[in-house]
N, C-alpha and C positions, 0 to 999 in steps of 0.2 A: 111354680111362681115363687120370685125371690122375695123374700121380706126384710132384708138387709137394708134396700134402697130407701125404704120409707124414712129412715132416719139421716140419708144425704142428699135427699132432694134439694134441698135449699143450697146445696155447694156444689151442684152438679157440673156446672160450666167451669169452675175454677178446677175443680177434681179432673175433668175431663181433659183440659189443657195439661195439668202436670202430669198426668198418668199417659197421654200420647207423647208427651216430650220424654218421659222418663223410657217408656219403651221404645223410642227410636234410639236412645243412648244406648239400650241394651243391644239392640241390633247391631248398632254402630261399632261398639267395641268389638263383639264376638265375631261378627262377619269380619272386620278388619284383621283380627288375630288369625282367622280360618283361611283367609286370601294371603296373608303374609306368610304363613307356614306352607301353604300350598305353591306359592309363585318362587319361593327361595328354595333351591336345591339344596343348600346348605342346613336347611332345617328339616331335611327329610330323613329324621332319626326318630326312633320309637317313642321317646318321650314326648317330642312336637308332635308326633300322629295322634298319640293318647290326648294331648292337649287339645289339639283340633277337634276330635270326637267329642271332647268335655264341652266345648264351646258350641258345637253343633248341636247336642242335646240340650244346652241353655237355650238356643233358638227355637228347638222343638217344643220344649215344656213352656217357655213363655208365650208361644204362639197358641198354646191351647188354653190359654187365661185371657191375656190381656185384649186381644179383638171382641171377643165377647163381653168383656167387661166395659169396654169402651162403648159398645153399641148399646148396653143395656143405660148407660149414663143418656144416651141421648133418646131414649124412649121413656112414653110416659106408663107403659106397662112393660115389666122386666119378666120376661118369661122364657122357656127352654123347653124343647120336646124331650120325651123320654129317651128317645135314641140320642139326640145330642147331648143329653146329660151324662149317658154311659160312656159317649165318646170322650166328653171331656174328662170324665174320672179317669178313663184308660189312660188318656195321655199325661195326665197329672202323675198318677201314680207311675206309671212306667218310666216317665221323666225322673222321678225322685230315686227310683230305683235304678236306672242307668246310671245317674249319678254315682250313687254307692258302687255299683259296678266299676265303672270307670276310675274311681278311686282305689278299687283295690288291685286293679291291673297296674295303675300308675305306681302304686305301693309296690307291687312285685317287681316291676321294671327297677325302680330305685333301688330295690333291696339287691338285685341281681348284680347292677351297674357299681354299687359302693361296696357291698359286703362280698360279692363273688365277681370280681371284675375279670378273672383269667377266663371264666366260663361264660361271660355274658354275650359276646359276639357267637360263639358257637351255639348258644340256646337261643337268643333272640332274632332268629332269621326272618325272612320276610313272610314267609309261609308262618311261622310261630306268631308274628305280630298281626298277621290278619286272622288268625284264630281266636286271638286274644281281643282284639277290637270286635269280631262277631259275636264272641262270647258275652262282652259287655253288653251289647245291644240285644241279642236274640233273647238271651235268659230271661230278662225282666218282661220284654214285649211277648213271648210266649206264654209266661206265667199269668200275665193280666189279661192278655186275650182270651185264657180260659176263665178266668175268673169273670169277665165281662159277659162272656156265654152264658155262665151258671147264673149271673145275676138277672139276665135278661129273661129268665124262664120264671122269676119270682113275680108275684102279683104287688102293685104298688100298694104302702099303706098310708100314703098322703100324697098331697100335690103341694105343699108348700116347703121351699128349701130355705133353711136359717143360715146357710153360709154363703159366703161369696162366689163358691165354686162347687160343684157336685162331687160328692165323696160317698163310698158305700162302705165303711167300715163296720157299720151295723150287721152287714151280710157276713162279714167275717165271724163276727160273735156269735151270729144265731146258727150259722152253718159249718163252724170250726173249719174253715179252709185256712189251716196253719202252715201249709205248704210255704206261703210267700215268707211268715217270719222265721221259719226254719232255714230256708236258703238265706235270707240276708242277715240272720244272726250268726251264720258262719260266714258271711263277709266280714262283719264287724269284727269277729275274732281274729281273722285273718289280717285286716289291717292293722289291728293292735299290736299282733305278734310281728308283722314287718317293722312296724315304725318304732318299736322297742329297740329292734336291732339297729334301725337308721339313727335314732336318737344317741345312741351310743356312741356311733362312727362319726355322725355329721350333724348339722342342723336341719336341711333340707326345708329351709323357711316357707317357700310358696307351698309345698306339698301340704306342710303342717297347718298353716294359714287357711288353705281349703278345706281340710278336715275339719278344723276348729269350726269355721264358719259353716259349714254342714251341719256339725252337732249342734250349735247354739241356735241357727236359725231355721232350723226344721222341726225340732222336738218331735222325734218319731213316734214316742209314745201318744201325744197328742194326735198325730196325722193317723194313727191306727184305730186308736180306742175313742179319741174326741172326748170332751166335757160340756156338760150342759149347765154346770154351776156357774162358771164365769159368765160375767156381763157379755151382752151380745157384741160390742163394739171391739172387745177384747178377743173374743173368739175369731171374729172375723179378721182381725190383724196376726193372731197365730196362724190362722189357718194359710193365709197369703205371704208371711214373713219369709218364706224359703224363695219365694217369688220376686221379691224385692232387693234384699241385699246381696246375696250370693252372685246373681246374674251379673251386676256390674262389678263388683268386688273381684271376683277370680280373674277375669281377663286383665283387670289393672294389676292385681298382684304378679300374675305370671309375666305381663308385660314388662314391668319395672325390676323383677327380681331375678328372670333368668338372661344371663348374659348375652347369649346369641340373640334374643328377640329383642332385648334393650338396644343392644348395638344396631340392630337392622332398623329399626326405629328413629333411632337419634340419626342414622347414616340417611334415612330419607329426608328428615327434617334438613339436615346439614346440606344435603344434595340440592333441594328447593332453594335454601338461603344462597348459596354460592351462585347458584343459577341465575336469581335474580340480581345479586352484586356484579355479575358478567356483563348482564343486560344493561344495568344502570351506569357502568363504567365504559360501555363501548362508544367509539367515536360516532358523533352523529354525520348525517348527511353531506354537510359541508366541509368534513374534515378535521373539525375541531376536537381537541383531546380536553 
């Protein structure tokens, strides 16, 4: 049973409308960017393939939270089954760590392209690209699948959930399942190492902004270990802030900063505008100009 909803019942209708609109914005921006990359052969390059994987992961992660949150706002009783809670926890944690894995392979791709340009095309083949994409997805999915299986064998210690989504960080503490922390600490160190070289060479603004939004709006320490000393409303916001800001900010940043994508988007708007002008300037049926 969710306890957070007791403080939001008076604002249920406006909160539902705003959340639904915001979720539709997330889907629109990310799906549009994925389709743009998929349909344009000029964008079938490693960097854009990783970017489309990044957007697909955003759709995957937000779908694990927003539909359930919206349905809770429409119900008088906010409950979730034990299996549903485990599934939501799996989706959220794997989404966060997939983001980190994709950022790692994107950093590696930019490092090769900028710091080792002569070796880039010989190394970043289609096979290697497929391997990196599979690595960024399969690693967190397998790790957290094992975690969920181990968690499902434990007895429940209560039925009340004080967060807006299901987390099982206490299981990590009690059973010392430190594999996730070790794996993703290595990810962080690798990302920091590659960006040190990138900053020396160029700015790589979109990648740096995405990394900073991940750092500031995720708060990994809180995500893993949590805190019961903070006010309940602040706990709720910190828990879901990484599902609010980055899902909209990232596609906008890449859409405006990456030249090929920006030109493609502007080209689509220019084509629509010129098509309307041609229709409005065409002669009428009587031959008048």
